[in-house]
DODREN-85631 format. One line per 8 residues: number of its first residue (from 1); for each residue x, y, z of C-alpha. Coordinates in Angstrom, 2 decimals, always signed. Example, Ala and Ser with C-alpha at 12.3 -4.5 7.8 and 13.67 -1.06 7.14 Angstrom:
1) +12.30,-4.50,+7.80  +13.67,-1.06,+7.14
end
This chain:
1) +12.58,+202.31,-36.65  +9.77,+199.81,-35.13  +7.06,+198.72,-37.62  +4.61,+198.69,-34.85  +2.66,+202.06,-35.09  +4.37,+203.04,-38.42  +2.96,+203.50,-41.84  +4.29,+201.69,-44.77
9) +3.86,+202.57,-48.64  +4.26,+199.43,-50.34  +4.27,+199.67,-54.22  +3.36,+196.53,-56.09  +1.54,+195.74,-52.80  -1.50,+193.63,-53.59  +0.42,+190.53,-54.78  +3.67,+188.72,-54.50
17) +6.55,+190.09,-52.39  +4.88,+193.40,-52.07  +1.50,+191.75,-50.47  +3.83,+189.49,-48.04  +5.29,+192.75,-46.70  +1.79,+194.41,-46.41  +0.71,+191.47,-44.73  +3.68,+191.52,-41.93
25) +3.52,+195.09,-41.67  -0.14,+195.12,-40.58  +0.43,+191.84,-38.44  +3.43,+193.54,-36.62  +1.09,+196.46,-35.80  +1.78,+198.91,-38.55  -0.77,+200.52,-41.09  +0.02,+200.23,-44.94
33) -0.89,+201.87,-48.08  -0.56,+199.43,-51.20  +0.01,+201.08,-54.41  -0.54,+198.84,-57.60  -1.89,+199.14,-61.00  -4.47,+196.08,-60.23  -7.55,+197.68,-58.87  -9.35,+194.31,-58.63
41) -6.58,+192.74,-56.57  -6.25,+195.90,-54.70  -9.88,+195.69,-53.30  -9.34,+192.18,-52.41  -6.02,+193.04,-50.47  -7.68,+195.76,-48.41  -10.51,+193.25,-47.48  -7.85,+190.89,-46.26
49) -5.94,+193.20,-44.25  -8.61,+195.19,-42.56  -8.98,+198.59,-41.33  -5.26,+199.32,-41.23  -4.88,+199.15,-44.94  -5.80,+201.14,-47.88  -5.35,+200.74,-51.86  -4.36,+203.45,-54.22
57) -4.28,+202.55,-58.01  -1.16,+203.73,-59.52  +0.91,+203.15,-62.71  +4.66,+203.86,-61.39  +5.66,+204.83,-64.99  +3.35,+207.75,-64.85  +4.74,+210.79,-62.98  +1.09,+212.31,-62.43
65) +0.21,+209.16,-60.89  +3.00,+208.66,-58.52  +2.89,+212.37,-57.31  -1.11,+211.91,-56.66  -0.59,+208.32,-55.22  +2.42,+209.42,-52.78  +0.11,+212.34,-51.70  -2.72,+210.26,-51.02
73) -0.70,+207.58,-49.20  +0.60,+210.16,-46.99  -3.06,+211.49,-46.07  -4.20,+208.15,-45.55  -2.73,+207.65,-42.11  -0.95,+210.87,-41.52  +2.26,+210.46,-43.37  +4.64,+207.68,-44.46
81) +7.61,+206.19,-42.28  +8.69,+203.38,-44.57  +8.67,+202.67,-48.30  +8.91,+199.27,-49.80  +9.35,+199.61,-53.93  +8.26,+195.97,-55.13  +6.53,+196.96,-58.35  +8.17,+195.88,-61.54
89) +7.80,+194.08,-64.64  +10.05,+190.95,-66.15  +9.79,+190.84,-69.73  +12.26,+188.42,-71.57  +13.67,+188.56,-74.99  +16.98,+187.69,-76.83  +19.27,+190.41,-78.44  +18.70,+188.73,-81.59
97) +16.04,+186.20,-81.90  +16.35,+182.89,-84.13  +14.90,+184.73,-87.22  +17.53,+187.57,-86.81  +14.78,+190.12,-85.31  +16.48,+192.46,-82.81  +15.37,+193.06,-79.35  +12.47,+195.52,-79.14
105) +13.74,+199.00,-78.26  +10.49,+199.82,-76.79  +10.26,+197.12,-74.42  +13.70,+197.98,-73.29  +12.34,+201.47,-72.57  +9.47,+200.04,-70.81  +11.35,+197.90,-68.63  +13.35,+200.72,-67.55
113) +10.66,+202.96,-67.25  +8.89,+200.74,-64.86  +11.75,+199.09,-62.80  +14.27,+202.06,-62.65  +12.78,+205.39,-63.49  +9.16,+204.61,-62.05  +10.99,+203.33,-58.49  +13.21,+206.58,-58.43
121) +10.19,+208.70,-58.90  +8.23,+206.95,-56.25  +11.64,+207.52,-54.04  +11.79,+211.10,-54.63  +8.17,+212.15,-53.95  +8.14,+209.85,-50.72  +11.21,+211.05,-49.36  +10.07,+214.57,-49.83
129) +7.04,+213.50,-47.50  +9.29,+211.47,-44.95  +11.80,+214.70,-44.59  +8.83,+216.21,-42.78  +8.44,+213.53,-40.18  +9.47,+214.13,-36.61  +12.88,+212.44,-36.10  +13.39,+209.62,-33.75
137) +15.91,+209.28,-31.01  +18.78,+209.36,-33.38  +17.35,+211.39,-36.02  +15.65,+208.81,-38.03  +13.04,+210.10,-40.06  +11.99,+207.16,-42.77  +13.33,+203.85,-43.89  +13.19,+202.86,-47.83
145) +13.62,+199.31,-49.05  +13.97,+198.77,-52.94  +13.57,+195.67,-54.54  +16.15,+194.58,-57.06  +17.09,+191.04,-58.25  +20.24,+188.85,-58.21  +19.61,+189.09,-62.15  +21.51,+192.47,-61.55
153) +24.80,+190.20,-61.01  +23.79,+187.13,-63.12  +21.47,+187.95,-65.86  +20.32,+185.04,-67.76  +19.71,+184.66,-71.53  +16.83,+187.04,-72.71  +17.28,+189.24,-69.47  +19.35,+192.29,-70.78
161) +16.40,+194.73,-70.27  +15.33,+193.21,-66.72  +19.15,+192.99,-65.56  +19.72,+196.64,-66.69  +17.12,+198.02,-64.85  +17.82,+195.80,-61.72  +21.42,+196.84,-61.91  +20.35,+200.46,-61.91
169) +18.61,+199.81,-58.71  +21.45,+198.55,-57.12  +23.66,+201.23,-58.50  +21.60,+204.02,-57.07  +21.34,+202.45,-53.56  +24.51,+204.02,-51.96  +24.29,+207.45,-53.39  +20.62,+207.90,-52.78
177) +21.39,+206.71,-49.22  +24.17,+209.25,-48.92  +21.59,+211.80,-50.30  +19.35,+211.48,-47.72  +21.35,+210.91,-44.76  +20.91,+214.54,-44.10  +17.38,+214.13,-43.53  +17.67,+210.96,-41.53
185) +16.35,+208.65,-44.34  +17.75,+205.06,-44.48  +17.89,+203.27,-48.19  +18.59,+199.82,-48.87  +17.76,+196.92,-51.41  +17.20,+193.57,-51.14  +18.40,+191.32,-54.34  +15.83,+187.98,-54.34
193) +16.69,+185.21,-56.00  +14.04,+182.61,-57.31  +10.79,+183.46,-55.24  +7.52,+181.42,-55.40  +5.55,+184.42,-56.32  +2.61,+184.88,-59.00  +5.04,+184.78,-61.59  +5.45,+180.86,-61.03
201) +1.64,+180.17,-60.12  +0.80,+178.38,-63.21  +4.19,+176.42,-63.30  +4.23,+172.86,-63.28  +5.77,+171.48,-59.93  +8.46,+169.76,-62.02  +9.72,+173.26,-63.15  +9.58,+174.69,-59.46
209) +11.37,+171.62,-58.36  +14.21,+172.33,-60.79  +14.56,+176.01,-59.94  +14.55,+175.26,-56.28  +17.41,+172.74,-56.76  +19.63,+175.68,-58.23  +19.71,+176.85,-54.58  +22.72,+175.80,-52.42
217) +20.79,+175.56,-49.16  +17.99,+175.39,-48.51  +16.78,+173.55,-51.55  +13.29,+175.34,-51.45  +11.95,+178.46,-53.39  +11.91,+181.69,-51.50  +8.59,+182.91,-50.35  +6.95,+186.39,-49.65
225) +7.14,+185.65,-46.12  +10.95,+185.22,-46.27  +11.18,+188.57,-48.14  +8.78,+190.20,-45.50  +11.03,+188.91,-42.61  +14.00,+190.61,-43.90  +12.35,+193.90,-44.90  +11.14,+194.16,-41.16
233) +14.59,+193.26,-40.09  +15.95,+196.37,-42.27  +13.52,+198.68,-41.28  +14.09,+197.84,-37.23  +17.81,+197.87,-37.43  +19.01,+201.73,-37.86  +22.78,+200.48,-38.66  +21.59,+198.78,-42.02
241) +22.21,+201.55,-44.75  +23.25,+201.86,-48.06  +23.39,+197.93,-48.18  +22.41,+195.48,-50.97  +21.19,+192.27,-49.55  +20.98,+189.03,-51.60  +18.11,+186.82,-50.64  +18.99,+183.69,-52.61
249) +19.85,+180.86,-50.82  +23.48,+181.07,-51.93  +22.61,+180.83,-55.74  +24.50,+182.14,-58.46  +22.46,+181.75,-61.89  +23.61,+179.84,-64.90  +23.40,+181.35,-68.38  +19.81,+179.74,-68.88
end
């Protein structure tokens, strides 16, 4: 599927990796609907991207929000061809803190609710819309790209909830790709490493340099542009299906 002329729905689309994809989609001739909880940033994002962009406020952990937002996204440009699931949270807490306090169970449930259940809900709602698309030459009707993390494989200290949620994303990639093959929808996942996103915006340069040093090559942080480049390649190469692709400069994370 070519990005040019397509419509992409991007969750978490007004900042970080999601906005990087939104920018590239529009620059490559597509249209984009950004779903995000941040309304102020959403308004600014549409101003930056222009007439081929829309913003819909949505909390992906709310089933009602997701159903309404996906319906609104489909209406905005007459359908949805591509879905990029970039919404997520990354809280950190040890299983037992130094004072003996246990990991907050509500925090664990919240993380799974946003990163895994919320993503699954967006996929199922969007797949129902994509299944109504006219098939392309080889029967393709849509492409879904999910965002996991290398923490799915090498979670660090304090990342039990985050790693569990992202491990779930990795684990459901192939079965969902198999489920949706009959309607011509491809499903893939990208597992980014250490990326220069708003999570690191306030970090001192010394910390950023130390994180970049963990990369084997190149010795720099990943960027939203790097991520968006890979997403476009996945969208436009119809043989990539059911895959989880690490985008991490050959990094393998240490315990902490």
